[in-house]
N, C-alpha and C positions, 0 to 999 in steps of 0.2 A: 289524697295521697301523693305520693312523690312517683315522679316519671322516669320509670326504671331505663327508659331509653337514652338517657342521658349518661348513664355510666359506662365509662369509658372499659376496654377489653383491657386494655393495657391495665388498668388500676385492678381488674379482677385476677388477671394473670398476676400483678405481684402480691394480691393477697393472700390467693391459693400459694404462691413459692413460699412466701414466707411463713405462712401456718405449716406447710409439709417440710420443710425444709430447716423451722427454728431459725432461722437467722438472717439479719437482713442481708448479713455478708453472702452465705449461700446462694441468697435468694439472688443476687446482683450476679454473682457469677455464672448461674444457670440462666439469666435472660441477658447476659451480656451488656449490661450498663453497671453505672455506679450504684453506690450504698445509699447516697443522695436521692436519685433518682428513683430507687426502689422506695423511701422514705416520703418521697413525696407524692408518688402514686397511690400509697395505701391513703395515706391521710385525704388525699384528693376522694378517692375510692366512699371513703367512709365518711365523707362530707355529706356525695351525693347520693349514699345509702341514707344518713340522716341517723346513723348510729354509731358508736365505738366495736370495734371489733377483736382489738387487741389491750391490754395488759401494759402500760411502757416501764418494766421493772428492771433494773440495775442489770438483771442476765440475758435482756431483749426485751423482744414484742412477745408478750404469752396469748394465747387465742382466749377472749372471753368463753364460758360457758354458752351465750347467747349466740354464741357466732360458729361454734362447732359444726353445725350441723349445715349453716350454708357454707363452710369452709369445705365439707365432706362432698357439698353437693358440686361443689366448683369442682373439687378434683376428678369427680365421675366426669364433668361436663366436657371436660381440657381432656382426660382422658379418649373421651368419644371423639372429639376433634380428630386427636393425633392418629386413633386407628384409622379413620375417614381418610385422612391424608396418606396413609400407608398404604389403604385400597388404594386410590387413585395414582399413588406413584408405579405400584407394581401393576395395574393397568396399563402403565405407561411404560415398561418394559421394553416392549418392542415399538415404540416410537422414538424417530429419531427426530427433532425439529432444526431444522437449518432455515439460516438468515441467509438469504441471497439479493445482488440488486435482481428486480425485475428484467434489466435485458438481457442477463445471463443465464437467469431462467427459462425466459420464452425462447431464447436463442440458439441455445445449448444444449442445456443440461435437461430439457422434458425431452429431447430427442432421444435421449440415452438411460432414462433413469430405468426404462423397462429392462436393459439389461444387468443394472445393480438388484433389482428384484429378482430375477431369475438365478442370480449367483447367491444371495441373501434372502429367501422367501420368509424368514421369521421375523426381518425389520421390514414397518413401515417407515414411510417419510413423510413428513407434515411441512411444508415448505411455508415458510414465512418471506412471501416476495416483498420487500419492500426498499426505500435508497436510502431509507433511515438507519443509521449506525446503531446495530443492536449489540447491547452488552451483552458476551454469554458468563460474565459473570453473574449475574442477576435474572430472575425470571427462567423461561422452561428452554430458552432458546440452548442446542447442545454446542452447536458449531455455526460458524460465517463463514461466508466466502465474499471475499472482500479486493477491492481494485486501489492499488496505492503503492507507495514506498514502505511500507509494513513497519510502519514507526507507531503506531499507536499503544498510547501508554495503558495498562493494567491488562493486558491481554498477550498470550502467547500468537506469535505470526510465523506459519510455514511458509516458505514461499512454493507456488506451485508452478507458476509459468508464466516467465516474462513477458509483458506484453511489448507486441509487435506492430505495427501498424502500414498500412499497401493503399492505392487506390484502388476500387471496384468501380463497374458500372455494369452496364446492360451486354451482352456480345453485339444487340446492333449499335450503341455508341462506342465500342471497342473495332469494331469496323472500318472508323473514319480515320483512326487515331495510328501515326506512321512514327511517331518518336514519343520520347515522356516530356519534352517540351512543347506538345500539341497538348496537355492536359492543362495549361495553363489557360488557355483559351476557353475552356470548356465549362457550362455551367456547374458550378460545385453546389453540393448540400451541405450543411453545415452542422454540427452537433454543438449547441449552444454551451453544452455543460461538459464537454471534451477535458480531459486533465491534461491533455496535449496541445500544440499548434499545430498547423499544416505545414509550417517551416520545419518540422521535425525531419518530416518526410523528404520537403522539397533539397533541405540541403542535401541530406543523405543521397537524393539521386544529382547531385551536382546540378540544380534549376537555381534561379536568382530568387531568393525569400522576399515575402510579402507582396508579390503579385497576383497570389489567388484572390478571389473577389465570390463571396457567398452568391448565390442565388436564393436558394431558401434556406431558412435557421430555422431549426428544430429545438425542443430543450429536451429531447430523449432520443437517444440511439439507436431504436427500435425503430420508429417514426423514419427518420434519417434514413436508414434501411429500406424499409417501404417505399420511403418515395426514390429513390435509387432503383430498385426492381422495377418501380412503374416506367423507369425510361428518363427521370427527371434532372440526371445528372450524374457526377462523380462523387464520391466522397473516400473519407480517408476510413477504413474499417481495421479492425483488429480480428486476431484469430477467432476468439470464440464466439465474436459478432457476427462474422460473416462466414465461416468455416463451412457451414450446410446449405448455402446460398452458394456458393463456388462450388462444392460437388456434388449439386445435383442440377448446375447447369442454369442457374436465375441470372448469377453476375459473374465474370470474370477481372481477373487481376489484368489489365492489360500492359502494367509495367514494374519493374523490380525497384529498388530492394524493398524487403520487408526492414523498416526501421525501427529499433528498439526505443522506446520511450522512455524509460529509466523506471516505468510502473510493473507492477506486475501484480498476477492473481494470487492468494494468499487465503490458505485454509486457518482461520482464527477461533480459538479455544480459548476458556476461561486459564487466567495465568497460573492457578493450581489447582487445575480441574483432575479428579480422581479419575483413575483408569477405566475408561468405559469402550466395552470392546464395540457396541456399537458404531461410535466416533471411530476406532482404530478400522474397522472395516470399511465405510466410507471412506474413509481418507485414503486409504490404500487404492480404492475401486477407483478415486477420482483422480490421483495422480497416473495410473494406470490407462485410465479412459482419454484422461486429458493427451500423455504423450501420441497414446496410437492414434488419434485425431489430428493432431499437429504434425505426426509423420505422415501421415495421410494427403493432410492437407497442402501439405507441402511437395510430396510425389506429385499431386496433382497439377499444382499448378507448372512443377517443371515439366509435364508434361505437353502443357500447351508452349512449351517453349520458352517459357519466364523462369528464368532464376531469382531466388527469393532472396541469393546475398549477393548478387549482381551489383558491385559499384558501393558496395556498403563500406562503412568507416568503424574502425575497431575504435 
């Protein structure tokens, strides 16, 4: 007896399509492959089955009598698979899958998702927190939130927020600082994977570049922030990373300005994604929530006597 486990699904799909549609060309069009690929899959399937399913005639491939029942069962089976897929898709109609960096999810998004749920109780969020750049063109990811320059091929990237960085430390450490130059002699916590250098802020603040030496180096921004909250030094943070810790009083901004890095937070979707009300609803809420939180953050910082724009260059 032949081992049916070696028969490929592609081969069975090619046989079923050719038999149902009546030609290699029509099958190739439906399956999105070439005529040659369909023909090869049919031949391979017949070889694996150990029997000929089609008569090769001038007008094309004709199903042999002995293969008709087999093809009918294939059509029924593939129809069942299609119906099962549609059931799953229907069950997922209320699920929005978002690919997002863990640091953005943990330090900003999770504090605010409850507000989105209150506004859109019919949409369930599934967060895929990963540093890998997920491709919204494939798989089940509906949208991504990425940090960068927005120049990723094959996707649509809409700017949400320009990234600006500034020093943060505990209130106790800030109490010992009297001028921006004092931070040069502070112990620094360094994010080894940051897309920007500390010189971005030093130059904007009018301080000599290249003077800062890292005391602790971590490869994850959340770890850096936790170390700073623990009083181990100062770091350059950005808005979404440090907003909650600043507004809750765990950290302070000892000196301005907020310096632009050239990067930004982007809402990323498939280049030719169809209209999806869930994606539009989340995008609108996210822009609104970011704008409100950034306004609150800058207002809070100003209330401490620090001007986020002081000394910044155009």
